[in-house]
Every structure is written in structure tokens, then in C-alpha cells.
N, CA, C and O atoms as a Maestro MAE file, in Angstrom:
{
 s_m_m2io_version
 :::
 2.0.0
}

f_m_ct {
 s_m_title
 :::
 protein
 m_atom[328] {
  # First column is atom index #
  i_m_mmod_type
  r_m_x_coord
  r_m_y_coord
  r_m_z_coord
  i_m_residue_number
  s_m_chain_name
  s_m_pdb_residue_name
  s_m_pdb_atom_name
  i_m_atomic_number
  :::
  1 25 -30.493 4.608 -6.938 1 A "MET " " N  " 7
  2 3 -29.940 5.615 -6.030 1 A "MET " " CA " 6
  3 2 -30.095 5.126 -4.594 1 A "MET " " C  " 6
  4 15 -31.164 4.668 -4.191 1 A "MET " " O  " 8
  5 25 -29.028 5.229 -3.842 2 A "ARG " " N  " 7
  6 3 -29.057 4.795 -2.451 2 A "ARG " " CA " 6
  7 2 -29.815 5.800 -1.593 2 A "ARG " " C  " 6
  8 15 -29.797 7.001 -1.866 2 A "ARG " " O  " 8
  9 25 -30.484 5.299 -0.554 3 A "PRO " " N  " 7
  10 3 -31.170 6.241 0.345 3 A "PRO " " CA " 6
  11 2 -30.139 7.099 1.083 3 A "PRO " " C  " 6
  12 15 -29.032 6.648 1.379 3 A "PRO " " O  " 8
  13 25 -30.517 8.319 1.367 4 A "LYS " " N  " 7
  14 3 -29.616 9.243 2.058 4 A "LYS " " CA " 6
  15 2 -30.252 9.693 3.354 4 A "LYS " " C  " 6
  16 15 -31.475 9.689 3.499 4 A "LYS " " O  " 8
  17 25 -29.417 10.076 4.286 5 A "HIS " " N  " 7
  18 3 -29.876 10.576 5.581 5 A "HIS " " CA " 6
  19 2 -29.482 12.036 5.705 5 A "HIS " " C  " 6
  20 15 -28.405 12.443 5.269 5 A "HIS " " O  " 8
  21 25 -30.345 12.797 6.288 6 A "ASN " " N  " 7
  22 3 -30.045 14.202 6.560 6 A "ASN " " CA " 6
  23 2 -29.326 14.311 7.892 6 A "ASN " " C  " 6
  24 15 -29.640 13.593 8.842 6 A "ASN " " O  " 8
  25 25 -28.357 15.216 7.953 7 A "ILE " " N  " 7
  26 3 -27.665 15.491 9.208 7 A "ILE " " CA " 6
  27 2 -27.664 16.999 9.429 7 A "ILE " " C  " 6
  28 15 -27.859 17.778 8.496 7 A "ILE " " O  " 8
  29 25 -27.446 17.387 10.657 8 A "THR " " N  " 7
  30 3 -27.344 18.802 10.988 8 A "THR " " CA " 6
  31 2 -25.900 19.088 11.356 8 A "THR " " C  " 6
  32 15 -25.304 18.380 12.167 8 A "THR " " O  " 8
  33 25 -25.348 20.119 10.760 9 A "VAL " " N  " 7
  34 3 -23.963 20.501 11.022 9 A "VAL " " CA " 6
  35 2 -23.961 21.954 11.466 9 A "VAL " " C  " 6
  36 15 -24.567 22.811 10.822 9 A "VAL " " O  " 8
  37 25 -23.283 22.223 12.559 10 A "ALA " " N  " 7
  38 3 -23.180 23.596 13.060 10 A "ALA " " CA " 6
  39 2 -21.821 24.158 12.661 10 A "ALA " " C  " 6
  40 15 -20.784 23.659 13.098 10 A "ALA " " O  " 8
  41 25 -21.830 25.202 11.828 11 A "ILE " " N  " 7
  42 3 -20.589 25.856 11.408 11 A "ILE " " CA " 6
  43 2 -20.777 27.366 11.470 11 A "ILE " " C  " 6
  44 15 -21.901 27.867 11.522 11 A "ILE " " O  " 8
  45 25 -19.668 28.071 11.464 12 A "GLU " " N  " 7
  46 3 -19.714 29.525 11.528 12 A "GLU " " CA " 6
  47 2 -20.334 30.080 10.246 12 A "GLU " " C  " 6
  48 15 -20.140 29.521 9.166 12 A "GLU " " O  " 8
  49 25 -21.076 31.178 10.366 13 A "PRO " " N  " 7
  50 3 -21.696 31.784 9.179 13 A "PRO " " CA " 6
  51 2 -20.694 32.137 8.082 13 A "PRO " " C  " 6
  52 15 -20.986 31.966 6.899 13 A "PRO " " O  " 8
  53 25 -19.521 32.626 8.464 14 A "SER " " N  " 7
  54 3 -18.528 32.998 7.448 14 A "SER " " CA " 6
  55 2 -18.030 31.768 6.687 14 A "SER " " C  " 6
  56 15 -17.784 31.840 5.483 14 A "SER " " O  " 8
  57 25 -17.882 30.649 7.381 15 A "LEU " " N  " 7
  58 3 -17.464 29.411 6.720 15 A "LEU " " CA " 6
  59 2 -18.542 28.917 5.770 15 A "LEU " " C  " 6
  60 15 -18.238 28.469 4.664 15 A "LEU " " O  " 8
  61 25 -19.794 28.994 6.189 16 A "LEU " " N  " 7
  62 3 -20.899 28.586 5.322 16 A "LEU " " CA " 6
  63 2 -20.943 29.450 4.065 16 A "LEU " " C  " 6
  64 15 -21.167 28.944 2.965 16 A "LEU " " O  " 8
  65 25 -20.730 30.739 4.229 17 A "LYS " " N  " 7
  66 3 -20.743 31.649 3.077 17 A "LYS " " CA " 6
  67 2 -19.645 31.269 2.084 17 A "LYS " " C  " 6
  68 15 -19.882 31.227 0.877 17 A "LYS " " O  " 8
  69 25 -18.446 30.994 2.596 18 A "ARG " " N  " 7
  70 3 -17.335 30.610 1.721 18 A "ARG " " CA " 6
  71 2 -17.575 29.240 1.099 18 A "ARG " " C  " 6
  72 15 -17.220 29.014 -0.058 18 A "ARG " " O  " 8
  73 25 -18.175 28.323 1.857 19 A "ALA " " N  " 7
  74 3 -18.478 26.988 1.321 19 A "ALA " " CA " 6
  75 2 -19.509 27.079 0.201 19 A "ALA " " C  " 6
  76 15 -19.403 26.375 -0.803 19 A "ALA " " O  " 8
  77 25 -20.501 27.941 0.373 20 A "ARG " " N  " 7
  78 3 -21.500 28.138 -0.691 20 A "ARG " " CA " 6
  79 2 -20.849 28.693 -1.954 20 A "ARG " " C  " 6
  80 15 -21.211 28.308 -3.065 20 A "ARG " " O  " 8
  81 25 -19.888 29.597 -1.780 21 A "ALA " " N  " 7
  82 3 -19.188 30.167 -2.937 21 A "ALA " " CA " 6
  83 2 -18.383 29.089 -3.665 21 A "ALA " " C  " 6
  84 15 -18.389 29.029 -4.894 21 A "ALA " " O  " 8
  85 25 -17.697 28.246 -2.910 22 A "VAL " " N  " 7
  86 3 -16.930 27.146 -3.513 22 A "VAL " " CA " 6
  87 2 -17.867 26.197 -4.242 22 A "VAL " " C  " 6
  88 15 -17.591 25.784 -5.368 22 A "VAL " " O  " 8
  89 25 -18.969 25.855 -3.600 23 A "ALA " " N  " 7
  90 3 -19.941 24.943 -4.214 23 A "ALA " " CA " 6
  91 2 -20.499 25.534 -5.501 23 A "ALA " " C  " 6
  92 15 -20.658 24.821 -6.492 23 A "ALA " " O  " 8
  93 25 -20.798 26.821 -5.497 24 A "ALA " " N  " 7
  94 3 -21.340 27.474 -6.692 24 A "ALA " " CA " 6
  95 2 -20.327 27.457 -7.830 24 A "ALA " " C  " 6
  96 15 -20.688 27.203 -8.979 24 A "ALA " " O  " 8
  97 25 -19.057 27.725 -7.516 25 A "ARG " " N  " 7
  98 3 -18.020 27.698 -8.556 25 A "ARG " " CA " 6
  99 2 -17.876 26.305 -9.162 25 A "ARG " " C  " 6
  100 15 -17.561 26.165 -10.344 25 A "ARG " " O  " 8
  101 25 -18.106 25.285 -8.356 26 A "ARG " " N  " 7
  102 3 -17.965 23.904 -8.837 26 A "ARG " " CA " 6
  103 2 -19.275 23.333 -9.384 26 A "ARG " " C  " 6
  104 15 -19.315 22.202 -9.870 26 A "ARG " " O  " 8
  105 25 -20.335 24.120 -9.300 27 A "GLY " " N  " 7
  106 3 -21.632 23.640 -9.774 27 A "GLY " " CA " 6
  107 2 -22.197 22.527 -8.915 27 A "GLY " " C  " 6
  108 15 -22.871 21.628 -9.418 27 A "GLY " " O  " 8
  109 25 -21.927 22.584 -7.630 28 A "ARG " " N  " 7
  110 3 -22.359 21.559 -6.678 28 A "ARG " " CA " 6
  111 2 -23.085 22.229 -5.528 28 A "ARG " " C  " 6
  112 15 -23.099 23.454 -5.407 28 A "ARG " " O  " 8
  113 25 -23.683 21.412 -4.693 29 A "SER " " N  " 7
  114 3 -24.298 21.925 -3.473 29 A "SER " " CA " 6
  115 2 -23.304 21.767 -2.323 29 A "SER " " C  " 6
  116 15 -22.348 20.997 -2.416 29 A "SER " " O  " 8
  117 25 -23.539 22.494 -1.257 30 A "VAL " " N  " 7
  118 3 -22.696 22.350 -0.067 30 A "VAL " " CA " 6
  119 2 -22.816 20.925 0.454 30 A "VAL " " C  " 6
  120 15 -21.827 20.335 0.890 30 A "VAL " " O  " 8
  121 25 -24.014 20.377 0.412 31 A "SER " " N  " 7
  122 3 -24.229 19.002 0.852 31 A "SER " " CA " 6
  123 2 -23.382 18.021 0.038 31 A "SER " " C  " 6
  124 15 -22.783 17.103 0.598 31 A "SER " " O  " 8
  125 25 -23.332 18.214 -1.287 32 A "ALA " " N  " 7
  126 3 -22.529 17.333 -2.142 32 A "ALA " " CA " 6
  127 2 -21.041 17.482 -1.839 32 A "ALA " " C  " 6
  128 15 -20.304 16.496 -1.836 32 A "ALA " " O  " 8
  129 25 -20.599 18.713 -1.585 33 A "LEU " " N  " 7
  130 3 -19.194 18.931 -1.226 33 A "LEU " " CA " 6
  131 2 -18.842 18.187 0.059 33 A "LEU " " C  " 6
  132 15 -17.810 17.520 0.139 33 A "LEU " " O  " 8
  133 25 -19.706 18.307 1.058 34 A "LEU " " N  " 7
  134 3 -19.459 17.628 2.331 34 A "LEU " " CA " 6
  135 2 -19.468 16.114 2.157 34 A "LEU " " C  " 6
  136 15 -18.634 15.418 2.736 34 A "LEU " " O  " 8
  137 25 -20.403 15.601 1.367 35 A "ALA " " N  " 7
  138 3 -20.470 14.156 1.131 35 A "ALA " " CA " 6
  139 2 -19.192 13.666 0.454 35 A "ALA " " C  " 6
  140 15 -18.663 12.614 0.812 35 A "ALA " " O  " 8
  141 25 -18.694 14.426 -0.525 36 A "ASP " " N  " 7
  142 3 -17.442 14.054 -1.199 36 A "ASP " " CA " 6
  143 2 -16.272 14.028 -0.221 36 A "ASP " " C  " 6
  144 15 -15.464 13.099 -0.233 36 A "ASP " " O  " 8
  145 25 -16.188 15.038 0.611 37 A "GLU " " N  " 7
  146 3 -15.102 15.102 1.590 37 A "GLU " " CA " 6
  147 2 -15.181 13.946 2.579 37 A "GLU " " C  " 6
  148 15 -14.159 13.365 2.945 37 A "GLU " " O  " 8
  149 25 -16.397 13.612 3.012 38 A "LEU " " N  " 7
  150 3 -16.554 12.488 3.938 38 A "LEU " " CA " 6
  151 2 -16.169 11.169 3.277 38 A "LEU " " C  " 6
  152 15 -15.554 10.313 3.913 38 A "LEU " " O  " 8
  153 25 -16.528 10.999 1.998 39 A "ARG " " N  " 7
  154 3 -16.125 9.783 1.270 39 A "ARG " " CA " 6
  155 2 -14.602 9.667 1.227 39 A "ARG " " C  " 6
  156 15 -14.049 8.593 1.463 39 A "ARG " " O  " 8
  157 25 -13.930 10.772 0.924 40 A "GLN " " N  " 7
  158 3 -12.464 10.765 0.865 40 A "GLN " " CA " 6
  159 2 -11.853 10.471 2.231 40 A "GLN " " C  " 6
  160 15 -10.875 9.729 2.331 40 A "GLN " " O  " 8
  161 25 -12.421 11.046 3.272 41 A "LEU " " N  " 7
  162 3 -11.933 10.816 4.628 41 A "LEU " " CA " 6
  163 2 -12.065 9.346 5.011 41 A "LEU " " C  " 6
  164 15 -11.133 8.754 5.554 41 A "LEU " " O  " 8
  165 25 -13.221 8.763 4.728 42 A "VAL " " N  " 7
  166 3 -13.465 7.357 5.061 42 A "VAL " " CA " 6
  167 2 -12.548 6.449 4.242 42 A "VAL " " C  " 6
  168 15 -12.010 5.476 4.771 42 A "VAL " " O  " 8
  169 25 -12.366 6.757 2.958 43 A "ALA " " N  " 7
  170 3 -11.485 5.952 2.105 43 A "ALA " " CA " 6
  171 2 -10.040 6.027 2.593 43 A "ALA " " C  " 6
  172 15 -9.342 5.013 2.624 43 A "ALA " " O  " 8
  173 25 -9.592 7.212 2.970 44 A "ALA " " N  " 7
  174 3 -8.227 7.375 3.473 44 A "ALA " " CA " 6
  175 2 -8.044 6.604 4.770 44 A "ALA " " C  " 6
  176 15 -6.999 5.990 4.985 44 A "ALA " " O  " 8
  177 25 -9.045 6.630 5.630 45 A "ASP " " N  " 7
  178 3 -8.964 5.909 6.889 45 A "ASP " " CA " 6
  179 2 -8.916 4.409 6.640 45 A "ASP " " C  " 6
  180 15 -8.158 3.696 7.297 45 A "ASP " " O  " 8
  181 25 -9.715 3.925 5.701 46 A "ALA " " N  " 7
  182 3 -9.712 2.500 5.365 46 A "ALA " " CA " 6
  183 2 -8.361 2.106 4.773 46 A "ALA " " C  " 6
  184 15 -7.843 1.029 5.068 46 A "ALA " " O  " 8
  185 25 -7.793 2.970 3.946 47 A "GLY " " N  " 7
  186 3 -6.474 2.702 3.376 47 A "GLY " " CA " 6
  187 2 -5.405 2.639 4.446 47 A "GLY " " C  " 6
  188 15 -4.517 1.788 4.393 47 A "GLY " " O  " 8
  189 25 -5.484 3.534 5.417 48 A "TYR " " N  " 7
  190 3 -4.536 3.539 6.525 48 A "TYR " " CA " 6
  191 2 -4.665 2.257 7.333 48 A "TYR " " C  " 6
  192 15 -3.662 1.646 7.701 48 A "TYR " " O  " 8
  193 25 -5.906 1.849 7.610 49 A "ALA " " N  " 7
  194 3 -6.129 0.634 8.396 49 A "ALA " " CA " 6
  195 2 -5.576 -0.588 7.669 49 A "ALA " " C  " 6
  196 15 -4.976 -1.461 8.296 49 A "ALA " " O  " 8
  197 25 -5.771 -0.657 6.362 50 A "ALA " " N  " 7
  198 3 -5.261 -1.792 5.586 50 A "ALA " " CA " 6
  199 2 -3.732 -1.792 5.582 50 A "ALA " " C  " 6
  200 15 -3.112 -2.845 5.728 50 A "ALA " " O  " 8
  201 25 -3.124 -0.624 5.415 51 A "ALA " " N  " 7
  202 3 -1.663 -0.531 5.415 51 A "ALA " " CA " 6
  203 2 -1.097 -0.898 6.782 51 A "ALA " " C  " 6
  204 15 -0.063 -1.559 6.871 51 A "ALA " " O  " 8
  205 25 -1.763 -0.476 7.830 52 A "ARG " " N  " 7
  206 3 -1.323 -0.804 9.191 52 A "ARG " " CA " 6
  207 2 -1.383 -2.304 9.423 52 A "ARG " " C  " 6
  208 15 -0.476 -2.887 10.017 52 A "ARG " " O  " 8
  209 25 -2.460 -2.929 8.949 53 A "LYS " " N  " 7
  210 3 -2.620 -4.375 9.104 53 A "LYS " " CA " 6
  211 2 -1.507 -5.120 8.364 53 A "LYS " " C  " 6
  212 15 -0.945 -6.082 8.887 53 A "LYS " " O  " 8
  213 25 -1.187 -4.669 7.136 54 A "ARG " " N  " 7
  214 3 -0.104 -5.298 6.369 54 A "ARG " " CA " 6
  215 2 1.240 -5.120 7.071 54 A "ARG " " C  " 6
  216 15 2.038 -6.055 7.137 54 A "ARG " " O  " 8
  217 25 1.489 -3.926 7.592 55 A "ALA " " N  " 7
  218 3 2.760 -3.657 8.269 55 A "ALA " " CA " 6
  219 2 2.902 -4.505 9.524 55 A "ALA " " C  " 6
  220 15 3.980 -5.035 9.792 55 A "ALA " " O  " 8
  221 25 1.838 -4.638 10.289 56 A "LEU " " N  " 7
  222 3 1.896 -5.462 11.497 56 A "LEU " " CA " 6
  223 2 2.111 -6.927 11.150 56 A "LEU " " C  " 6
  224 15 2.809 -7.637 11.874 56 A "LEU " " O  " 8
  225 25 1.520 -7.390 10.050 57 A "ALA " " N  " 7
  226 3 1.726 -8.775 9.619 57 A "ALA " " CA " 6
  227 2 3.182 -8.992 9.224 57 A "ALA " " C  " 6
  228 15 3.758 -10.035 9.531 57 A "ALA " " O  " 8
  229 25 3.782 -8.015 8.547 58 A "LEU " " N  " 7
  230 3 5.196 -8.138 8.182 58 A "LEU " " CA " 6
  231 2 6.090 -8.169 9.415 58 A "LEU " " C  " 6
  232 15 7.073 -8.909 9.453 58 A "LEU " " O  " 8
  233 25 5.754 -7.374 10.416 59 A "LEU " " N  " 7
  234 3 6.547 -7.363 11.644 59 A "LEU " " CA " 6
  235 2 6.424 -8.673 12.412 59 A "LEU " " C  " 6
  236 15 7.373 -9.103 13.067 59 A "LEU " " O  " 8
  237 25 5.262 -9.304 12.332 60 A "ALA " " N  " 7
  238 3 5.034 -10.549 13.062 60 A "ALA " " CA " 6
  239 2 5.719 -11.734 12.388 60 A "ALA " " C  " 6
  240 15 6.044 -12.718 13.052 60 A "ALA " " O  " 8
  241 25 5.940 -11.651 11.085 61 A "ALA " " N  " 7
  242 3 6.566 -12.752 10.352 61 A "ALA " " CA " 6
  243 2 8.071 -12.735 10.590 61 A "ALA " " C  " 6
  244 15 8.678 -11.668 10.682 61 A "ALA " " O  " 8
  245 25 8.671 -13.921 10.691 62 A "PRO " " N  " 7
  246 3 10.125 -13.952 10.867 62 A "PRO " " CA " 6
  247 2 10.831 -13.426 9.619 62 A "PRO " " C  " 6
  248 15 10.357 -13.599 8.497 62 A "PRO " " O  " 8
  249 25 11.938 -12.799 9.836 63 A "LEU " " N  " 7
  250 3 12.701 -12.217 8.746 63 A "LEU " " CA " 6
  251 2 13.665 -13.264 8.197 63 A "LEU " " C  " 6
  252 15 14.558 -13.718 8.912 63 A "LEU " " O  " 8
  253 25 13.495 -13.646 6.945 64 A "ALA " " N  " 7
  254 3 14.356 -14.654 6.322 64 A "ALA " " CA " 6
  255 2 15.562 -13.957 5.705 64 A "ALA " " C  " 6
  256 15 15.439 -13.262 4.696 64 A "ALA " " O  " 8
  257 25 16.722 -14.147 6.315 65 A "LEU " " N  " 7
  258 3 17.937 -13.517 5.819 65 A "LEU " " CA " 6
  259 2 18.840 -14.510 5.096 65 A "LEU " " C  " 6
  260 15 19.938 -14.157 4.667 65 A "LEU " " O  " 8
  261 25 18.386 -15.729 4.964 66 A "GLY " " N  " 7
  262 3 19.193 -16.752 4.310 66 A "GLY " " CA " 6
  263 2 20.095 -17.444 5.310 66 A "GLY " " C  " 6
  264 15 20.273 -16.969 6.432 66 A "GLY " " O  " 8
  265 25 20.659 -18.555 4.907 67 A "GLY " " N  " 7
  266 3 21.538 -19.299 5.792 67 A "GLY " " CA " 6
  267 2 20.754 -20.121 6.789 67 A "GLY " " C  " 6
  268 15 19.525 -20.078 6.828 67 A "GLY " " O  " 8
  269 25 21.484 -20.869 7.592 68 A "SER " " N  " 7
  270 3 20.822 -21.709 8.587 68 A "SER " " CA " 6
  271 2 20.818 -20.992 9.929 68 A "SER " " C  " 6
  272 15 21.702 -20.183 10.212 68 A "SER " " O  " 8
  273 25 19.825 -21.289 10.749 69 A "PRO " " N  " 7
  274 3 19.770 -20.635 12.058 69 A "PRO " " CA " 6
  275 2 20.923 -21.099 12.952 69 A "PRO " " C  " 6
  276 15 21.350 -22.251 12.878 69 A "PRO " " O  " 8
  277 25 21.410 -20.212 13.775 70 A "LEU " " N  " 7
  278 3 22.499 -20.545 14.685 70 A "LEU " " CA " 6
  279 2 21.931 -21.049 16.002 70 A "LEU " " C  " 6
  280 15 20.890 -20.582 16.464 70 A "LEU " " O  " 8
  281 25 22.635 -22.016 16.604 71 A "ASN " " N  " 7
  282 3 22.191 -22.494 17.915 71 A "ASN " " CA " 6
  283 2 22.880 -21.674 19.005 71 A "ASN " " C  " 6
  284 15 23.747 -20.846 18.722 71 A "ASN " " O  " 8
  285 25 22.492 -21.911 20.220 72 A "ARG " " N  " 7
  286 3 22.998 -21.120 21.340 72 A "ARG " " CA " 6
  287 2 24.504 -21.274 21.510 72 A "ARG " " C  " 6
  288 15 25.212 -20.298 21.761 72 A "ARG " " O  " 8
  289 25 24.983 -22.493 21.374 73 A "GLU " " N  " 7
  290 3 26.414 -22.746 21.566 73 A "GLU " " CA " 6
  291 2 27.254 -21.979 20.542 73 A "GLU " " C  " 6
  292 15 28.291 -21.404 20.875 73 A "GLU " " O  " 8
  293 25 26.792 -21.982 19.307 74 A "THR " " N  " 7
  294 3 27.527 -21.272 18.261 74 A "THR " " CA " 6
  295 2 27.520 -19.773 18.524 74 A "THR " " C  " 6
  296 15 28.533 -19.096 18.343 74 A "THR " " O  " 8
  297 25 26.390 -19.270 18.943 75 A "LEU " " N  " 7
  298 3 26.287 -17.833 19.203 75 A "LEU " " CA " 6
  299 2 27.195 -17.379 20.336 75 A "LEU " " C  " 6
  300 15 27.725 -16.268 20.305 75 A "LEU " " O  " 8
  301 25 27.376 -18.243 21.347 76 A "HIS " " N  " 7
  302 3 28.141 -17.853 22.532 76 A "HIS " " CA " 6
  303 2 29.548 -18.440 22.548 76 A "HIS " " C  " 6
  304 15 30.221 -18.404 23.578 76 A "HIS " " O  " 8
  305 25 29.990 -18.970 21.439 77 A "GLU " " N  " 7
  306 3 31.318 -19.557 21.350 77 A "GLU " " CA " 6
  307 2 32.370 -18.462 21.527 77 A "GLU " " C  " 6
  308 15 32.261 -17.379 20.952 77 A "GLU " " O  " 8
  309 25 33.391 -18.765 22.331 78 A "ARG " " N  " 7
  310 3 34.407 -17.747 22.621 78 A "ARG " " CA " 6
  311 2 35.816 -18.310 22.397 78 A "ARG " " C  " 6
  312 15 36.704 -18.133 23.231 78 A "ARG " " O  " 8
  313 25 36.000 -18.959 21.312 79 A "ARG " " N  " 7
  314 3 37.316 -19.537 21.038 79 A "ARG " " CA " 6
  315 2 38.398 -18.464 20.993 79 A "ARG " " C  " 6
  316 15 39.519 -18.689 21.451 79 A "ARG " " O  " 8
  317 25 38.076 -17.335 20.461 80 A "ARG " " N  " 7
  318 3 39.094 -16.291 20.312 80 A "ARG " " CA " 6
  319 2 39.591 -15.775 21.663 80 A "ARG " " C  " 6
  320 15 40.696 -15.241 21.756 80 A "ARG " " O  " 8
  321 25 38.786 -15.933 22.694 81 A "LEU " " N  " 7
  322 3 39.182 -15.425 24.011 81 A "LEU " " CA " 6
  323 2 40.013 -16.437 24.792 81 A "LEU " " C  " 6
  324 15 40.606 -16.088 25.812 81 A "LEU " " O  " 8
  325 25 40.064 -17.673 24.334 82 A "ARG " " N  " 7
  326 3 40.800 -18.715 25.069 82 A "ARG " " CA " 6
  327 2 42.227 -18.804 24.655 82 A "ARG " " C  " 6
  328 15 42.973 -19.630 25.181 82 A "ARG " " O  " 8
  :::
 }
 m_bond[327] {
  # First column is bond index #
  i_m_from
  i_m_to
  i_m_order
  :::
  1 1 2 1
  2 2 3 1
  3 3 4 2
  4 3 5 1
  5 5 6 1
  6 6 7 1
  7 7 8 2
  8 7 9 1
  9 9 10 1
  10 10 11 1
  11 11 12 2
  12 11 13 1
  13 13 14 1
  14 14 15 1
  15 15 16 2
  16 15 17 1
  17 17 18 1
  18 18 19 1
  19 19 20 2
  20 19 21 1
  21 21 22 1
  22 22 23 1
  23 23 24 2
  24 23 25 1
  25 25 26 1
  26 26 27 1
  27 27 28 2
  28 27 29 1
  29 29 30 1
  30 30 31 1
  31 31 32 2
  32 31 33 1
  33 33 34 1
  34 34 35 1
  35 35 36 2
  36 35 37 1
  37 37 38 1
  38 38 39 1
  39 39 40 2
  40 39 41 1
  41 41 42 1
  42 42 43 1
  43 43 44 2
  44 43 45 1
  45 45 46 1
  46 46 47 1
  47 47 48 2
  48 47 49 1
  49 49 50 1
  50 50 51 1
  51 51 52 2
  52 51 53 1
  53 53 54 1
  54 54 55 1
  55 55 56 2
  56 55 57 1
  57 57 58 1
  58 58 59 1
  59 59 60 2
  60 59 61 1
  61 61 62 1
  62 62 63 1
  63 63 64 2
  64 63 65 1
  65 65 66 1
  66 66 67 1
  67 67 68 2
  68 67 69 1
  69 69 70 1
  70 70 71 1
  71 71 72 2
  72 71 73 1
  73 73 74 1
  74 74 75 1
  75 75 76 2
  76 75 77 1
  77 77 78 1
  78 78 79 1
  79 79 80 2
  80 79 81 1
  81 81 82 1
  82 82 83 1
  83 83 84 2
  84 83 85 1
  85 85 86 1
  86 86 87 1
  87 87 88 2
  88 87 89 1
  89 89 90 1
  90 90 91 1
  91 91 92 2
  92 91 93 1
  93 93 94 1
  94 94 95 1
  95 95 96 2
  96 95 97 1
  97 97 98 1
  98 98 99 1
  99 99 100 2
  100 99 101 1
  101 101 102 1
  102 102 103 1
  103 103 104 2
  104 103 105 1
  105 105 106 1
  106 106 107 1
  107 107 108 2
  108 107 109 1
  109 109 110 1
  110 110 111 1
  111 111 112 2
  112 111 113 1
  113 113 114 1
  114 114 115 1
  115 115 116 2
  116 115 117 1
  117 117 118 1
  118 118 119 1
  119 119 120 2
  120 119 121 1
  121 121 122 1
  122 122 123 1
  123 123 124 2
  124 123 125 1
  125 125 126 1
  126 126 127 1
  127 127 128 2
  128 127 129 1
  129 129 130 1
  130 130 131 1
  131 131 132 2
  132 131 133 1
  133 133 134 1
  134 134 135 1
  135 135 136 2
  136 135 137 1
  137 137 138 1
  138 138 139 1
  139 139 140 2
  140 139 141 1
  141 141 142 1
  142 142 143 1
  143 143 144 2
  144 143 145 1
  145 145 146 1
  146 146 147 1
  147 147 148 2
  148 147 149 1
  149 149 150 1
  150 150 151 1
  151 151 152 2
  152 151 153 1
  153 153 154 1
  154 154 155 1
  155 155 156 2
  156 155 157 1
  157 157 158 1
  158 158 159 1
  159 159 160 2
  160 159 161 1
  161 161 162 1
  162 162 163 1
  163 163 164 2
  164 163 165 1
  165 165 166 1
  166 166 167 1
  167 167 168 2
  168 167 169 1
  169 169 170 1
  170 170 171 1
  171 171 172 2
  172 171 173 1
  173 173 174 1
  174 174 175 1
  175 175 176 2
  176 175 177 1
  177 177 178 1
  178 178 179 1
  179 179 180 2
  180 179 181 1
  181 181 182 1
  182 182 183 1
  183 183 184 2
  184 183 185 1
  185 185 186 1
  186 186 187 1
  187 187 188 2
  188 187 189 1
  189 189 190 1
  190 190 191 1
  191 191 192 2
  192 191 193 1
  193 193 194 1
  194 194 195 1
  195 195 196 2
  196 195 197 1
  197 197 198 1
  198 198 199 1
  199 199 200 2
  200 199 201 1
  201 201 202 1
  202 202 203 1
  203 203 204 2
  204 203 205 1
  205 205 206 1
  206 206 207 1
  207 207 208 2
  208 207 209 1
  209 209 210 1
  210 210 211 1
  211 211 212 2
  212 211 213 1
  213 213 214 1
  214 214 215 1
  215 215 216 2
  216 215 217 1
  217 217 218 1
  218 218 219 1
  219 219 220 2
  220 219 221 1
  221 221 222 1
  222 222 223 1
  223 223 224 2
  224 223 225 1
  225 225 226 1
  226 226 227 1
  227 227 228 2
  228 227 229 1
  229 229 230 1
  230 230 231 1
  231 231 232 2
  232 231 233 1
  233 233 234 1
  234 234 235 1
  235 235 236 2
  236 235 237 1
  237 237 238 1
  238 238 239 1
  239 239 240 2
  240 239 241 1
  241 241 242 1
  242 242 243 1
  243 243 244 2
  244 243 245 1
  245 245 246 1
  246 246 247 1
  247 247 248 2
  248 247 249 1
  249 249 250 1
  250 250 251 1
  251 251 252 2
  252 251 253 1
  253 253 254 1
  254 254 255 1
  255 255 256 2
  256 255 257 1
  257 257 258 1
  258 258 259 1
  259 259 260 2
  260 259 261 1
  261 261 262 1
  262 262 263 1
  263 263 264 2
  264 263 265 1
  265 265 266 1
  266 266 267 1
  267 267 268 2
  268 267 269 1
  269 269 270 1
  270 270 271 1
  271 271 272 2
  272 271 273 1
  273 273 274 1
  274 274 275 1
  275 275 276 2
  276 275 277 1
  277 277 278 1
  278 278 279 1
  279 279 280 2
  280 279 281 1
  281 281 282 1
  282 282 283 1
  283 283 284 2
  284 283 285 1
  285 285 286 1
  286 286 287 1
  287 287 288 2
  288 287 289 1
  289 289 290 1
  290 290 291 1
  291 291 292 2
  292 291 293 1
  293 293 294 1
  294 294 295 1
  295 295 296 2
  296 295 297 1
  297 297 298 1
  298 298 299 1
  299 299 300 2
  300 299 301 1
  301 301 302 1
  302 302 303 1
  303 303 304 2
  304 303 305 1
  305 305 306 1
  306 306 307 1
  307 307 308 2
  308 307 309 1
  309 309 310 1
  310 310 311 1
  311 311 312 2
  312 311 313 1
  313 313 314 1
  314 314 315 1
  315 315 316 2
  316 315 317 1
  317 317 318 1
  318 318 319 1
  319 319 320 2
  320 319 321 1
  321 321 322 1
  322 322 323 1
  323 323 324 2
  324 323 325 1
  325 325 326 1
  326 326 327 1
  327 327 328 2
  :::
 }
}
């Protein structure tokens, strides 16, 4: 079992009462409910960070559309206007 740290959380009495009721229905403690929620929050944040990193890497990579790259002269050729 990993060591745990105690924290102090200030919440409204009515919220604590409702949280205790939820915990009792689930057969858990309020502390366990909060720990579960924090784990989910941290996991979601880590998932977001990983997805953001992948997306930025895709944006930084050149987009391969096939074919050969065009040079400046070809891009600015105006034969049709002459």
C-alpha cells in the first residue's frame, strides 16, 4: 500500500452532507470518493496533454500530398496571360 497524505478541504456543510450520502450509497468514504475523482482528473489532464503533443507534432510535420514539389518559377508561371 502506498503512503497517503492527509489534506484539508473547505466545503459547504450542505455539500458535505450530500457527499456523505453518496459515499454511503456506494459503500465508500468521502475521502475515497475525492481520491477517485482526483485520479480521474489527473488522468484526463495527462490524456489531454498527450493528445495536444501528438497534434502539435502532426502540425509541425510537412503534409505529404504526393507528387513532386513545385519550384517558384512553375508556381508563378503566367503563360495564359501572355
